N, CA, C and O atoms as a CHARMM CRD file, in Angstrom:
* protein
*
  340
    1    1 MET  N    161.43300   4.89400 123.13100 PROA 1      0.00000
    2    1 MET  CA   160.59000   5.20100 122.59600 PROA 1      0.00000
    3    1 MET  C    159.70800   6.21000 122.09500 PROA 1      0.00000
    4    1 MET  O    158.87300   6.58700 122.91800 PROA 1      0.00000
    5    2 SER  N    159.64600   7.01600 120.41400 PROA 2      0.00000
    6    2 SER  CA   159.29500   7.84500 120.05200 PROA 2      0.00000
    7    2 SER  C    157.43400   7.67200 120.50000 PROA 2      0.00000
    8    2 SER  O    156.79900   6.65900 120.79300 PROA 2      0.00000
    9    3 THR  N    157.07400   8.84900 120.40800 PROA 3      0.00000
   10    3 THR  CA   155.80000   9.62300 121.18100 PROA 3      0.00000
   11    3 THR  C    154.92000   8.74200 120.14000 PROA 3      0.00000
   12    3 THR  O    154.09500   7.91000 120.51800 PROA 3      0.00000
   13    4 VAL  N    155.20900   9.03700 118.75100 PROA 4      0.00000
   14    4 VAL  CA   154.81500   8.72400 117.31900 PROA 4      0.00000
   15    4 VAL  C    154.82500   7.64900 117.50400 PROA 4      0.00000
   16    4 VAL  O    153.68800   7.17900 117.55400 PROA 4      0.00000
   17    5 GLU  N    156.20900   6.42000 117.75100 PROA 5      0.00000
   18    5 GLU  CA   156.15000   5.30900 117.68300 PROA 5      0.00000
   19    5 GLU  C    154.98400   4.45600 118.68400 PROA 5      0.00000
   20    5 GLU  O    154.34400   3.49700 118.25300 PROA 5      0.00000
   21    6 LYS  N    154.82800   5.07400 120.27900 PROA 6      0.00000
   22    6 LYS  CA   153.75200   5.00400 120.58800 PROA 6      0.00000
   23    6 LYS  C    152.80200   4.94000 120.30500 PROA 6      0.00000
   24    6 LYS  O    152.16200   3.94500 120.64400 PROA 6      0.00000
   25    7 LEU  N    152.07700   6.16100 119.38400 PROA 7      0.00000
   26    7 LEU  CA   151.03100   5.71800 119.02100 PROA 7      0.00000
   27    7 LEU  C    150.52000   4.83300 118.67600 PROA 7      0.00000
   28    7 LEU  O    149.77700   3.96400 119.13200 PROA 7      0.00000
   29    8 TYR  N    151.35600   5.31000 117.02600 PROA 8      0.00000
   30    8 TYR  CA   151.19900   3.95900 116.00600 PROA 8      0.00000
   31    8 TYR  C    151.22700   2.36000 116.92100 PROA 8      0.00000
   32    8 TYR  O    150.62600   1.56800 116.19600 PROA 8      0.00000
   33    9 GLN  N    151.43500   2.03800 117.49300 PROA 9      0.00000
   34    9 GLN  CA   151.70100   0.68500 118.06300 PROA 9      0.00000
   35    9 GLN  C    149.95700   0.37400 118.85600 PROA 9      0.00000
   36    9 GLN  O    149.15600  -0.53700 118.64900 PROA 9      0.00000
   37   10 GLU  N    149.85900   2.03700 120.14900 PROA 10     0.00000
   38   10 GLU  CA   148.62300   2.33000 120.21100 PROA 10     0.00000
   39   10 GLU  C    147.28500   2.16400 119.28000 PROA 10     0.00000
   40   10 GLU  O    146.30100   1.50900 119.62500 PROA 10     0.00000
   41   11 ALA  N    147.41500   2.86900 118.04500 PROA 11     0.00000
   42   11 ALA  CA   146.84200   2.67600 117.44700 PROA 11     0.00000
   43   11 ALA  C    146.40900   1.14200 116.32500 PROA 11     0.00000
   44   11 ALA  O    145.32100   0.93600 115.78800 PROA 11     0.00000
   45   12 MET  N    147.36500   0.47500 116.26700 PROA 12     0.00000
   46   12 MET  CA   147.79300  -0.66700 115.87900 PROA 12     0.00000
   47   12 MET  C    146.61100  -2.02200 116.85000 PROA 12     0.00000
   48   12 MET  O    146.11200  -2.89600 116.14000 PROA 12     0.00000
   49   13 ALA  N    146.39900  -2.03300 117.87800 PROA 13     0.00000
   50   13 ALA  CA   145.21300  -2.74500 119.11100 PROA 13     0.00000
   51   13 ALA  C    144.66000  -1.61800 118.93200 PROA 13     0.00000
   52   13 ALA  O    144.65700  -1.01100 120.00300 PROA 13     0.00000
   53   14 LEU  N    144.14100  -0.97200 118.02800 PROA 14     0.00000
   54   14 LEU  CA   142.44200  -1.13200 118.14000 PROA 14     0.00000
   55   14 LEU  C    141.93700  -1.67200 117.19700 PROA 14     0.00000
   56   14 LEU  O    142.55100  -1.83900 116.14300 PROA 14     0.00000
   57   15 PRO  N    140.06900  -2.25500 117.49200 PROA 15     0.00000
   58   15 PRO  CA   139.24000  -2.74200 117.13900 PROA 15     0.00000
   59   15 PRO  C    139.37100  -2.52900 115.19900 PROA 15     0.00000
   60   15 PRO  O    139.80500  -1.39100 115.02000 PROA 15     0.00000
   61   16 PRO  N    139.19400  -3.07100 114.14800 PROA 16     0.00000
   62   16 PRO  CA   139.73400  -2.44700 112.89000 PROA 16     0.00000
   63   16 PRO  C    137.82800  -1.22900 112.49200 PROA 16     0.00000
   64   16 PRO  O    137.62000  -0.61600 111.44400 PROA 16     0.00000
   65   17 ASP  N    137.23200  -1.26700 113.24200 PROA 17     0.00000
   66   17 ASP  CA   136.19800   0.30300 113.05900 PROA 17     0.00000
   67   17 ASP  C    136.20700   1.10600 113.66600 PROA 17     0.00000
   68   17 ASP  O    135.63300   2.15800 113.38900 PROA 17     0.00000
   69   18 ASP  N    136.85500   0.90200 114.70100 PROA 18     0.00000
   70   18 ASP  CA   137.83000   2.43600 115.35300 PROA 18     0.00000
   71   18 ASP  C    139.11700   2.56400 115.30400 PROA 18     0.00000
   72   18 ASP  O    139.58000   3.23900 116.22400 PROA 18     0.00000
   73   19 LEU  N    140.20000   1.96300 114.20600 PROA 19     0.00000
   74   19 LEU  CA   141.26900   2.13200 113.45900 PROA 19     0.00000
   75   19 LEU  C    140.83000   2.52600 112.64900 PROA 19     0.00000
   76   19 LEU  O    141.31600   3.65300 112.56200 PROA 19     0.00000
   77   20 GLN  N    139.84500   2.32500 111.51500 PROA 20     0.00000
   78   20 GLN  CA   139.64700   2.97400 110.34500 PROA 20     0.00000
   79   20 GLN  C    138.48300   4.26800 110.45400 PROA 20     0.00000
   80   20 GLN  O    138.26100   4.98500 109.47800 PROA 20     0.00000
   81   21 ARG  N    137.89100   4.42700 111.56700 PROA 21     0.00000
   82   21 ARG  CA   137.46900   6.17400 112.07100 PROA 21     0.00000
   83   21 ARG  C    138.90400   6.44000 112.09200 PROA 21     0.00000
   84   21 ARG  O    139.16700   7.20400 111.16300 PROA 21     0.00000
   85   22 LEU  N    140.09500   6.08100 112.86500 PROA 22     0.00000
   86   22 LEU  CA   140.96700   7.16700 113.57500 PROA 22     0.00000
   87   22 LEU  C    141.92500   7.46600 112.21000 PROA 22     0.00000
   88   22 LEU  O    142.32100   8.63100 112.23900 PROA 22     0.00000
   89   23 ILE  N    142.21100   7.01900 111.49700 PROA 23     0.00000
   90   23 ILE  CA   142.30200   6.69300 109.72400 PROA 23     0.00000
   91   23 ILE  C    141.18200   8.09200 109.11900 PROA 23     0.00000
   92   23 ILE  O    141.59100   9.04300 108.45300 PROA 23     0.00000
   93   24 GLU  N    140.33400   7.96700 109.37900 PROA 24     0.00000
   94   24 GLU  CA   139.10900   8.88500 108.93400 PROA 24     0.00000
   95   24 GLU  C    139.40800  10.40300 109.28600 PROA 24     0.00000
   96   24 GLU  O    139.27700  11.35500 108.51600 PROA 24     0.00000
   97   25 MET  N    139.88700  10.44100 110.76500 PROA 25     0.00000
   98   25 MET  CA   140.32100  11.51000 110.75000 PROA 25     0.00000
   99   25 MET  C    140.87600  12.41400 111.39700 PROA 25     0.00000
  100   25 MET  O    140.51400  13.43300 111.98600 PROA 25     0.00000
  101   26 LEU  N    142.64400  11.42600 111.02600 PROA 26     0.00000
  102   26 LEU  CA   143.18300  12.06400 110.98300 PROA 26     0.00000
  103   26 LEU  C    143.79500  12.67400 109.07400 PROA 26     0.00000
  104   26 LEU  O    144.83900  13.27600 108.82200 PROA 26     0.00000
  105   27 SER  N    142.36400  12.09300 107.75300 PROA 27     0.00000
  106   27 SER  CA   142.59000  12.38400 107.05900 PROA 27     0.00000
  107   27 SER  C    141.55400  13.65900 106.84300 PROA 27     0.00000
  108   27 SER  O    141.42500  14.26600 105.78000 PROA 27     0.00000
  109   28 GLN  N    141.07200  13.84700 107.67800 PROA 28     0.00000
  110   28 GLN  CA   140.32600  15.30300 107.08300 PROA 28     0.00000
  111   28 GLN  C    141.11700  16.18900 107.93000 PROA 28     0.00000
  112   28 GLN  O    141.23900  17.38600 107.67300 PROA 28     0.00000
  113   29 ALA  N    141.58500  15.69600 108.80400 PROA 29     0.00000
  114   29 ALA  CA   142.57000  17.60100 109.73600 PROA 29     0.00000
  115   29 ALA  C    143.66200  17.23300 108.95100 PROA 29     0.00000
  116   29 ALA  O    144.21000  18.27800 108.60100 PROA 29     0.00000
  117   30 GLU  N    144.13800  16.45000 108.58800 PROA 30     0.00000
  118   30 GLU  CA   145.05400  16.54300 106.90500 PROA 30     0.00000
  119   30 GLU  C    144.81700  17.91500 106.33800 PROA 30     0.00000
  120   30 GLU  O    145.31900  19.03400 106.23200 PROA 30     0.00000
  121   31 GLN  N    143.57600  17.05700 105.98200 PROA 31     0.00000
  122   31 GLN  CA   143.10000  18.49000 104.88200 PROA 31     0.00000
  123   31 GLN  C    142.54000  20.14400 104.73300 PROA 31     0.00000
  124   31 GLN  O    142.28100  20.97200 103.85900 PROA 31     0.00000
  125   32 ALA  N    142.55100  19.99000 106.23100 PROA 32     0.00000
  126   32 ALA  CA   141.81500  20.83300 107.06800 PROA 32     0.00000
  127   32 ALA  C    143.64900  22.02100 107.09800 PROA 32     0.00000
  128   32 ALA  O    143.59500  23.23700 106.91600 PROA 32     0.00000
  129   33 LEU  N    144.93400  21.30800 107.34200 PROA 33     0.00000
  130   33 LEU  CA   145.91200  22.03200 107.00600 PROA 33     0.00000
  131   33 LEU  C    146.07900  23.07600 106.34600 PROA 33     0.00000
  132   33 LEU  O    146.66800  22.96200 105.27100 PROA 33     0.00000
  133   34 PRO  N    145.84800  23.73900 106.56200 PROA 34     0.00000
  134   34 PRO  CA   146.79600  24.50100 105.58700 PROA 34     0.00000
  135   34 PRO  C    147.55500  24.97000 104.58600 PROA 34     0.00000
  136   34 PRO  O    148.67500  25.01600 105.09500 PROA 34     0.00000
  137   35 GLU  N    147.67800  25.48900 103.06100 PROA 35     0.00000
  138   35 GLU  CA   148.92500  25.24500 102.14100 PROA 35     0.00000
  139   35 GLU  C    150.16300  25.56600 102.35300 PROA 35     0.00000
  140   35 GLU  O    149.73300  26.68800 102.61800 PROA 35     0.00000
  141   36 MET  N    151.46700  25.68800 102.51700 PROA 36     0.00000
  142   36 MET  CA   152.33900  26.44600 103.21300 PROA 36     0.00000
  143   36 MET  C    153.61200  27.25100 102.51800 PROA 36     0.00000
  144   36 MET  O    154.53200  26.45000 102.35100 PROA 36     0.00000
  145   37 THR  N    153.82700  28.08600 102.23200 PROA 37     0.00000
  146   37 THR  CA   154.95900  28.47600 100.61400 PROA 37     0.00000
  147   37 THR  C    155.59000  27.57300 101.15600 PROA 37     0.00000
  148   37 THR  O    155.41900  27.00900 102.23600 PROA 37     0.00000
  149   38 GLU  N    156.83000  27.36300  99.84800 PROA 38     0.00000
  150   38 GLU  CA   158.14700  26.79300 100.44700 PROA 38     0.00000
  151   38 GLU  C    159.06200  28.30000 100.75300 PROA 38     0.00000
  152   38 GLU  O    160.22400  28.32600 100.35000 PROA 38     0.00000
  153   39 GLU  N    158.54900  29.41100 101.40300 PROA 39     0.00000
  154   39 GLU  CA   159.25200  29.94400 102.94300 PROA 39     0.00000
  155   39 GLU  C    159.21700  30.20700 103.94000 PROA 39     0.00000
  156   39 GLU  O    159.99200  30.72100 104.74700 PROA 39     0.00000
  157   40 GLU  N    157.65600  29.62300 103.94300 PROA 40     0.00000
  158   40 GLU  CA   156.63000  28.94900 105.67600 PROA 40     0.00000
  159   40 GLU  C    157.54400  28.32000 106.13500 PROA 40     0.00000
  160   40 GLU  O    158.07000  28.50700 107.23200 PROA 40     0.00000
  161   41 PHE  N    158.00000  26.97800 104.80500 PROA 41     0.00000
  162   41 PHE  CA   158.10300  26.01300 105.07500 PROA 41     0.00000
  163   41 PHE  C    160.13400  25.97800 105.37300 PROA 41     0.00000
  164   41 PHE  O    160.71600  25.00000 105.84200 PROA 41     0.00000
  165   42 GLN  N    160.43600  26.54900 105.18800 PROA 42     0.00000
  166   42 GLN  CA   161.91200  26.93200 106.00800 PROA 42     0.00000
  167   42 GLN  C    162.12800  27.45000 106.51500 PROA 42     0.00000
  168   42 GLN  O    163.32900  27.40500 106.78400 PROA 42     0.00000
  169   43 MET  N    161.21600  28.62900 107.30900 PROA 43     0.00000
  170   43 MET  CA   161.47200  29.09000 108.46700 PROA 43     0.00000
  171   43 MET  C    160.86000  28.72200 109.17700 PROA 43     0.00000
  172   43 MET  O    160.93400  29.36400 110.22500 PROA 43     0.00000
  173   44 ARG  N    159.92400  27.59900 109.19700 PROA 44     0.00000
  174   44 ARG  CA   159.95100  26.33400 109.70900 PROA 44     0.00000
  175   44 ARG  C    160.47700  25.24000 110.99700 PROA 44     0.00000
  176   44 ARG  O    160.49600  24.74000 112.12200 PROA 44     0.00000
  177   45 LEU  N    160.87900  25.45100 109.53800 PROA 45     0.00000
  178   45 LEU  CA   162.43300  24.46800 109.63600 PROA 45     0.00000
  179   45 LEU  C    163.00700  25.23200 109.88400 PROA 45     0.00000
  180   45 LEU  O    163.56200  25.34900 108.79100 PROA 45     0.00000
  181   46 MET  N    163.67600  26.41700 110.80900 PROA 46     0.00000
  182   46 MET  CA   165.21600  27.04500 111.40600 PROA 46     0.00000
  183   46 MET  C    164.03700  26.82800 112.71800 PROA 46     0.00000
  184   46 MET  O    164.42300  26.09600 113.62800 PROA 46     0.00000
  185   47 SER  N    162.96000  27.28800 112.81900 PROA 47     0.00000
  186   47 SER  CA   162.50500  27.68300 114.22400 PROA 47     0.00000
  187   47 SER  C    162.37000  26.33400 115.18300 PROA 47     0.00000
  188   47 SER  O    162.40800  26.13100 116.39700 PROA 47     0.00000
  189   48 ASP  N    162.18400  25.47500 113.92800 PROA 48     0.00000
  190   48 ASP  CA   161.99100  23.62300 114.88100 PROA 48     0.00000
  191   48 ASP  C    164.02200  23.48700 114.94100 PROA 48     0.00000
  192   48 ASP  O    164.43000  22.46200 115.48800 PROA 48     0.00000
  193   49 GLY  N    164.80400  24.19900 114.55400 PROA 49     0.00000
  194   49 GLY  CA   165.64400  23.92600 114.68800 PROA 49     0.00000
  195   49 GLY  C    166.40200  22.86200 114.39100 PROA 49     0.00000
  196   49 GLY  O    167.31300  22.31700 115.01400 PROA 49     0.00000
  197   50 ILE  N    165.55900  22.48600 112.64400 PROA 50     0.00000
  198   50 ILE  CA   166.35500  21.52200 111.70300 PROA 50     0.00000
  199   50 ILE  C    167.39900  21.77900 110.84400 PROA 50     0.00000
  200   50 ILE  O    168.33900  21.19300 110.30600 PROA 50     0.00000
  201   51 ILE  N    166.84700  22.96200 110.91600 PROA 51     0.00000
  202   51 ILE  CA   168.32400  24.04900 109.60200 PROA 51     0.00000
  203   51 ILE  C    168.99600  25.28200 110.43300 PROA 51     0.00000
  204   51 ILE  O    168.33500  26.10300 111.06800 PROA 51     0.00000
  205   52 SER  N    170.23600  25.27700 110.33800 PROA 52     0.00000
  206   52 SER  CA   170.48300  26.62300 110.59600 PROA 52     0.00000
  207   52 SER  C    170.23600  27.94900 110.23300 PROA 52     0.00000
  208   52 SER  O    170.13500  28.96900 110.91400 PROA 52     0.00000
  209   53 GLU  N    170.14900  27.72400 108.91400 PROA 53     0.00000
  210   53 GLU  CA   170.48500  28.79300 107.86000 PROA 53     0.00000
  211   53 GLU  C    169.28100  28.53700 106.68900 PROA 53     0.00000
  212   53 GLU  O    168.82600  27.40100 106.54800 PROA 53     0.00000
  213   54 LEU  N    168.78500  29.68900 105.84200 PROA 54     0.00000
  214   54 LEU  CA   168.41300  29.30100 104.74400 PROA 54     0.00000
  215   54 LEU  C    169.47100  28.94600 103.17100 PROA 54     0.00000
  216   54 LEU  O    170.64400  29.15600 102.86100 PROA 54     0.00000
  217   55 PRO  N    168.56800  28.47200 102.66500 PROA 55     0.00000
  218   55 PRO  CA   169.62700  27.68100 101.33000 PROA 55     0.00000
  219   55 PRO  C    169.22700  28.91200 100.66100 PROA 55     0.00000
  220   55 PRO  O    168.05200  29.27500 100.62300 PROA 55     0.00000
  221   56 LYS  N    170.33700  29.65800 100.05100 PROA 56     0.00000
  222   56 LYS  CA   170.24300  30.72000  98.49700 PROA 56     0.00000
  223   56 LYS  C    169.34300  30.26000  97.81000 PROA 56     0.00000
  224   56 LYS  O    169.20900  29.04200  97.68800 PROA 56     0.00000
  225   57 PRO  N    168.59900  31.07300  97.26300 PROA 57     0.00000
  226   57 PRO  CA   167.73200  31.21000  95.98500 PROA 57     0.00000
  227   57 PRO  C    168.66200  30.52900  95.06800 PROA 57     0.00000
  228   57 PRO  O    169.76600  31.04800  94.90100 PROA 57     0.00000
  229   58 LEU  N    168.28600  29.12600  94.27400 PROA 58     0.00000
  230   58 LEU  CA   169.05000  29.19800  92.94700 PROA 58     0.00000
  231   58 LEU  C    170.56900  29.33200  91.74200 PROA 58     0.00000
  232   58 LEU  O    171.59800  28.90900  91.21600 PROA 58     0.00000
  233   59 ALA  N    169.20200  30.61700  92.03300 PROA 59     0.00000
  234   59 ALA  CA   169.02500  31.83300  91.15800 PROA 59     0.00000
  235   59 ALA  C    170.15700  32.92600  92.17600 PROA 59     0.00000
  236   59 ALA  O    169.55700  33.76300  92.85100 PROA 59     0.00000
  237   60 GLU  N    171.10100  32.92600  92.24200 PROA 60     0.00000
  238   60 GLU  CA   172.06200  33.57500  93.91000 PROA 60     0.00000
  239   60 GLU  C    172.60800  32.80200  94.10900 PROA 60     0.00000
  240   60 GLU  O    173.04100  32.74500  95.26000 PROA 60     0.00000
  241   61 ARG  N    172.96800  31.68800  93.15300 PROA 61     0.00000
  242   61 ARG  CA   174.32800  30.68700  94.29400 PROA 61     0.00000
  243   61 ARG  C    175.36300  31.04700  93.11800 PROA 61     0.00000
  244   61 ARG  O    174.91300  31.49200  92.06200 PROA 61     0.00000
  245   62 GLU  N    176.76300  30.85600  93.29300 PROA 62     0.00000
  246   62 GLU  CA   177.51400  31.44200  92.81600 PROA 62     0.00000
  247   62 GLU  C    177.72800  30.04500  92.25500 PROA 62     0.00000
  248   62 GLU  O    177.33800  28.97000  92.70900 PROA 62     0.00000
  249   63 GLU  N    178.83500  30.45600  90.54800 PROA 63     0.00000
  250   63 GLU  CA   178.55000  29.63600  90.10800 PROA 63     0.00000
  251   63 GLU  C    180.28400  29.36400  89.81300 PROA 63     0.00000
  252   63 GLU  O    180.88600  28.33500  89.50500 PROA 63     0.00000
  253   64 GLU  N    180.68000  30.52900  90.01700 PROA 64     0.00000
  254   64 GLU  CA   181.88200  30.60300  89.12900 PROA 64     0.00000
  255   64 GLU  C    183.20300  29.95500  89.22000 PROA 64     0.00000
  256   64 GLU  O    184.21000  30.15200  88.54100 PROA 64     0.00000
  257   65 GLY  N    182.87500  28.67000  90.76200 PROA 65     0.00000
  258   65 GLY  CA   184.12400  28.18500  90.30600 PROA 65     0.00000
  259   65 GLY  C    183.85300  26.71800  89.67100 PROA 65     0.00000
  260   65 GLY  O    184.42300  25.73000  90.13400 PROA 65     0.00000
  261   66 PHE  N    182.77700  26.62000  88.37600 PROA 66     0.00000
  262   66 PHE  CA   182.04000  25.11000  88.19600 PROA 66     0.00000
  263   66 PHE  C    182.46600  25.13900  86.83900 PROA 66     0.00000
  264   66 PHE  O    182.04000  25.91800  85.98700 PROA 66     0.00000
  265   67 ARG  N    183.32900  24.25200  86.67600 PROA 67     0.00000
  266   67 ARG  CA   183.37400  23.67400  85.39700 PROA 67     0.00000
  267   67 ARG  C    183.79100  22.43900  84.44600 PROA 67     0.00000
  268   67 ARG  O    184.77900  21.82600  84.85100 PROA 67     0.00000
  269   68 PRO  N    183.33000  22.06900  83.50400 PROA 68     0.00000
  270   68 PRO  CA   182.36300  20.46200  82.96100 PROA 68     0.00000
  271   68 PRO  C    183.56500  19.49400  82.98500 PROA 68     0.00000
  272   68 PRO  O    184.17800  19.70900  81.93900 PROA 68     0.00000
  273   69 ILE  N    184.03000  18.76900  83.51500 PROA 69     0.00000
  274   69 ILE  CA   184.73500  17.55400  83.28200 PROA 69     0.00000
  275   69 ILE  C    184.60200  16.98300  81.61700 PROA 69     0.00000
  276   69 ILE  O    183.61600  16.35400  81.23200 PROA 69     0.00000
  277   70 GLN  N    185.75300  17.32000  80.74700 PROA 70     0.00000
  278   70 GLN  CA   185.73300  16.49600  79.76600 PROA 70     0.00000
  279   70 GLN  C    185.67700  15.13000  79.21900 PROA 70     0.00000
  280   70 GLN  O    184.99100  15.84700  78.49000 PROA 70     0.00000
  281   71 VAL  N    185.68000  14.45000  78.99100 PROA 71     0.00000
  282   71 VAL  CA   185.38600  13.36500  79.07100 PROA 71     0.00000
  283   71 VAL  C    185.43200  12.54200  77.89500 PROA 71     0.00000
  284   71 VAL  O    184.61000  12.72000  76.99700 PROA 71     0.00000
  285   72 GLN  N    186.84500  11.13200  77.77500 PROA 72     0.00000
  286   72 GLN  CA   186.24700  10.37700  76.16000 PROA 72     0.00000
  287   72 GLN  C    185.81600   9.64000  76.08100 PROA 72     0.00000
  288   72 GLN  O    185.35500   9.23300  77.14800 PROA 72     0.00000
  289   73 GLY  N    185.65000   9.12500  75.35000 PROA 73     0.00000
  290   73 GLY  CA   183.78000   7.53300  74.84300 PROA 73     0.00000
  291   73 GLY  C    183.00700   8.02100  74.60400 PROA 73     0.00000
  292   73 GLY  O    182.77600   9.14700  74.16200 PROA 73     0.00000
  293   74 GLN  N    182.50900   7.26400  74.85700 PROA 74     0.00000
  294   74 GLN  CA   180.67800   7.02800  74.67400 PROA 74     0.00000
  295   74 GLN  C    179.92500   7.86600  75.93600 PROA 74     0.00000
  296   74 GLN  O    180.47200   7.92600  77.03700 PROA 74     0.00000
  297   75 PRO  N    178.92200   8.35900  75.73500 PROA 75     0.00000
  298   75 PRO  CA   177.89300   8.88900  76.23300 PROA 75     0.00000
  299   75 PRO  C    177.74700   7.87000  77.43900 PROA 75     0.00000
  300   75 PRO  O    177.81700   6.66600  77.19300 PROA 75     0.00000
  301   76 LEU  N    177.44900   8.54100  79.37700 PROA 76     0.00000
  302   76 LEU  CA   177.33800   7.74400  80.35200 PROA 76     0.00000
  303   76 LEU  C    176.15600   7.36600  79.54400 PROA 76     0.00000
  304   76 LEU  O    176.39600   6.50800  78.69500 PROA 76     0.00000
  305   77 SER  N    174.90300   7.81000  79.60400 PROA 77     0.00000
  306   77 SER  CA   173.82700   7.18700  79.39200 PROA 77     0.00000
  307   77 SER  C    173.70300   6.07900  78.13900 PROA 77     0.00000
  308   77 SER  O    172.74900   5.30400  78.19700 PROA 77     0.00000
  309   78 GLU  N    174.61300   5.97500  77.02700 PROA 78     0.00000
  310   78 GLU  CA   175.30000   4.47300  76.29200 PROA 78     0.00000
  311   78 GLU  C    175.44300   3.66400  76.71500 PROA 78     0.00000
  312   78 GLU  O    174.89100   2.65100  76.28400 PROA 78     0.00000
  313   79 THR  N    176.64900   3.61200  78.31900 PROA 79     0.00000
  314   79 THR  CA   177.36400   2.95100  79.09900 PROA 79     0.00000
  315   79 THR  C    176.13400   2.02400  79.72200 PROA 79     0.00000
  316   79 THR  O    175.89800   0.86900  79.36600 PROA 79     0.00000
  317   80 ILE  N    175.13300   3.04800  81.09500 PROA 80     0.00000
  318   80 ILE  CA   174.29000   2.52300  80.81200 PROA 80     0.00000
  319   80 ILE  C    173.55700   1.47400  80.23000 PROA 80     0.00000
  320   80 ILE  O    173.50800   0.32900  80.67900 PROA 80     0.00000
  321   81 ILE  N    172.96400   1.90600  79.17900 PROA 81     0.00000
  322   81 ILE  CA   171.98800   0.86200  79.01700 PROA 81     0.00000
  323   81 ILE  C    172.90600  -0.50700  78.60600 PROA 81     0.00000
  324   81 ILE  O    172.60200  -1.58900  79.10800 PROA 81     0.00000
  325   82 GLU  N    173.73800  -0.42400  77.91700 PROA 82     0.00000
  326   82 GLU  CA   174.61100  -1.08400  77.29400 PROA 82     0.00000
  327   82 GLU  C    174.68200  -2.70100  78.50100 PROA 82     0.00000
  328   82 GLU  O    174.41200  -3.86700  78.21300 PROA 82     0.00000
  329   83 GLU  N    175.25100  -1.97600  80.13300 PROA 83     0.00000
  330   83 GLU  CA   176.02500  -2.57500  80.76100 PROA 83     0.00000
  331   83 GLU  C    174.01500  -3.33300  81.50400 PROA 83     0.00000
  332   83 GLU  O    173.96700  -4.31500  82.24500 PROA 83     0.00000
  333   84 ARG  N    172.65500  -2.53000  81.01900 PROA 84     0.00000
  334   84 ARG  CA   172.38400  -3.82900  81.93700 PROA 84     0.00000
  335   84 ARG  C    171.55800  -4.30600  80.85700 PROA 84     0.00000
  336   84 ARG  O    170.58400  -4.86700  81.35900 PROA 84     0.00000
  337   85 ARG  N    171.51000  -4.33400  79.62100 PROA 85     0.00000
  338   85 ARG  CA   172.00500  -5.89300  79.20100 PROA 85     0.00000
  339   85 ARG  C    172.43700  -7.28500  79.28800 PROA 85     0.00000
  340   85 ARG  O    172.65900  -7.92800  78.26200 PROA 85     0.00000
């Protein structure tokens, strides 16, 4: 069982007044956290070992191999609407 799960179980065992106080304290702590930029968030993911490399920005991704597929018949959106009826 993870630490978070243990904390959750302990919190659920608290009397209602204490549980409400804990919720308020956690809410205040969350509001005190500074906002992170996308770059800071990605760097944190890397330092925590969650990701191994940063994704390329969308503008820099290569699109050379992309060719849309031509399909016959009505648009897919119309097919979905008909099947939902």
